[in-house]
Every structure is written in C-alpha cells, then in structure tokens.
C-alpha positions as CSV (number, residue, x, y, z in Angstrom):
1,X,-14.3,9.7,47.6
2,X,-13.9,8.8,51.3
3,X,-15.4,11.2,53.8
4,X,-12.9,13.0,56.0
5,X,-13.2,12.2,59.6
6,X,-14.2,15.2,61.7
7,X,-13.2,16.0,65.3
8,X,-16.3,18.2,65.4
9,X,-19.0,16.7,67.6
10,X,-22.2,15.6,65.8
11,X,-25.6,16.5,67.1
12,X,-25.9,13.3,69.2
13,X,-22.3,13.7,70.5
14,X,-23.1,17.2,71.5
15,X,-26.1,15.9,73.4
16,X,-23.9,13.4,75.2
17,X,-21.4,16.2,76.0
18,X,-24.2,18.4,77.4
19,X,-25.3,15.5,79.6
20,X,-21.7,15.1,80.9
21,X,-21.3,18.8,81.4
22,X,-24.4,18.8,83.5
23,X,-23.9,15.6,85.4
24,X,-20.1,15.5,85.6
25,X,-18.2,12.1,85.3
26,X,-20.8,9.4,84.8
27,X,-21.2,5.7,84.0
28,X,-22.8,4.6,80.7
29,X,-26.1,3.7,82.4
30,X,-26.5,7.3,83.7
31,X,-25.7,8.8,80.3
32,X,-28.0,6.3,78.6
33,X,-30.8,7.0,81.0
34,X,-30.8,10.7,80.0
35,X,-30.2,10.0,76.3
36,X,-33.0,7.4,76.2
37,X,-35.4,9.9,77.8
38,X,-34.5,12.7,75.3
39,X,-34.1,10.6,72.1
40,X,-35.3,7.1,72.7
41,X,-31.8,5.8,72.1
42,X,-31.1,2.2,72.8
43,X,-28.3,1.1,75.1
44,X,-26.0,-0.3,72.4
45,X,-26.2,2.9,70.5
46,X,-25.1,4.9,73.6
47,X,-22.1,2.5,74.1
48,X,-21.2,2.8,70.4
49,X,-21.4,6.6,70.5
50,X,-19.2,6.8,73.6
51,X,-16.7,4.6,71.8
52,X,-16.6,6.9,68.8
53,X,-16.3,9.9,71.1
54,X,-13.4,8.3,72.9
55,X,-11.6,7.8,69.5
56,X,-12.3,11.5,68.7
57,X,-11.0,12.5,72.1
58,X,-14.3,14.2,73.0
59,X,-14.6,12.0,76.1
60,X,-12.2,10.2,78.5
61,X,-12.9,7.0,80.2
62,X,-11.7,6.0,83.7
63,X,-11.0,2.3,83.4
64,X,-10.0,1.9,87.0
65,X,-13.6,2.1,88.1
66,X,-16.3,-0.5,87.5
67,X,-18.4,0.3,85.7
68,X,-16.3,2.6,83.5
69,X,-16.9,6.3,84.1
70,X,-16.9,8.8,81.2
71,X,-16.2,12.5,81.4
72,X,-16.1,15.2,78.9
73,X,-12.6,15.8,77.5
74,X,-13.6,19.3,76.3
75,X,-15.3,22.1,78.1
76,X,-18.5,23.7,76.8
77,X,-16.6,26.9,76.2
78,X,-13.8,25.2,74.1
79,X,-16.4,23.2,72.1
80,X,-18.3,26.4,71.4
81,X,-15.1,28.2,70.3
82,X,-14.1,25.3,68.0
83,X,-17.5,25.1,66.4
84,X,-17.6,28.9,65.9
85,X,-14.1,28.9,64.4
86,X,-15.2,26.1,62.0
87,X,-18.4,28.0,61.0
88,X,-16.4,31.2,60.4
89,X,-13.9,29.4,58.2
90,X,-16.4,27.4,56.2
91,X,-19.3,29.8,55.8
92,X,-17.8,33.3,56.3
93,X,-14.4,32.6,54.6
94,X,-12.5,33.4,57.8
95,X,-14.3,36.7,58.6
96,X,-15.5,36.8,62.2
97,X,-17.0,40.2,61.5
98,X,-19.2,38.7,58.8
99,X,-20.5,36.2,61.4
100,X,-21.2,38.9,64.0
101,X,-23.0,41.1,61.5
102,X,-25.1,38.2,60.3
103,X,-25.9,37.2,63.9
104,X,-27.0,40.8,64.8
105,X,-29.0,41.1,61.6
106,X,-30.8,37.8,62.1
107,X,-32.4,38.5,65.4
108,X,-33.1,41.8,67.2
109,X,-30.7,42.0,70.1
110,X,-32.0,43.3,73.4
111,X,-30.8,46.6,74.9
112,X,-28.7,44.6,77.4
113,X,-27.1,42.5,74.7
114,X,-26.2,45.6,72.7
115,X,-24.7,47.1,75.8
116,X,-22.6,44.0,76.3
117,X,-21.4,44.1,72.7
118,X,-20.4,47.8,73.3
119,X,-18.5,46.9,76.5
120,X,-16.7,44.1,74.6
121,X,-15.8,46.4,71.8
122,X,-14.6,49.1,74.2
123,X,-12.5,46.5,76.0
124,X,-11.0,45.2,72.8
125,X,-10.1,48.8,71.8
126,X,-8.5,49.4,75.2
127,X,-10.9,52.0,76.5
C-alpha cells in the first residue's frame, strides 16, 4: 500500500521553516549553514529538502535572483494551526476540548497561563 503524501511538514522541514521565519528570505547557502550547524546536514540534502518543500508548497523560490532565494510560504501561526488541527483530528477524534484538557493535565500551568486561559474563555463567551 503506497503511503499518502502529506502536506504536513516533517521535523527537518519544520527546522528549515524555523530558519526561514528567523532569517527571512534566504539563499540555500544561508539555510544550509544553519542546518549544518544544528544537524550536520550535507549541502545536497539541504537542496533536496528545499525541493521537496517547494513541491509541498511550504516554501517559495525567487528565481529572478541569483542565487535563488527561498522564503517560507506559510507563517509560523498557520503552520501551528494546521498541525494542531491534524493532531485534534487524528488523536482526539475532532475534539479540541480533549486536547486542551490533556494539555492542561500533562503539565502544571502557571498562574499567568491559567489567567490567560480564563481571559480567552471569557472572550469566547462574550463577557
């Protein structure tokens, strides 16, 4: 059975996206310099990963400049929302509440975090 292609970023793709979110539009060499320092990745792997990410529409490439410049095609916020939605659907059968309850039960939230949750709930209830 063939594996379904995912538009979800892999761990390495997320690492490249984080680099692009931090640096902004960058040539392959800049991206590779960071990736090599963090993971020991070789240059051809960086180029291949960017090619795959281009196909998945996770990055865009400006071909008018030499060398080509890559930029993230998705914001950090949008990537987070997509991944959380996927997690909710796959693990919690579509229940965001189950995810929230699990997250709060897994680690003790600080007083400030609980206040922020209360503010968000009040906002959602229109108070």
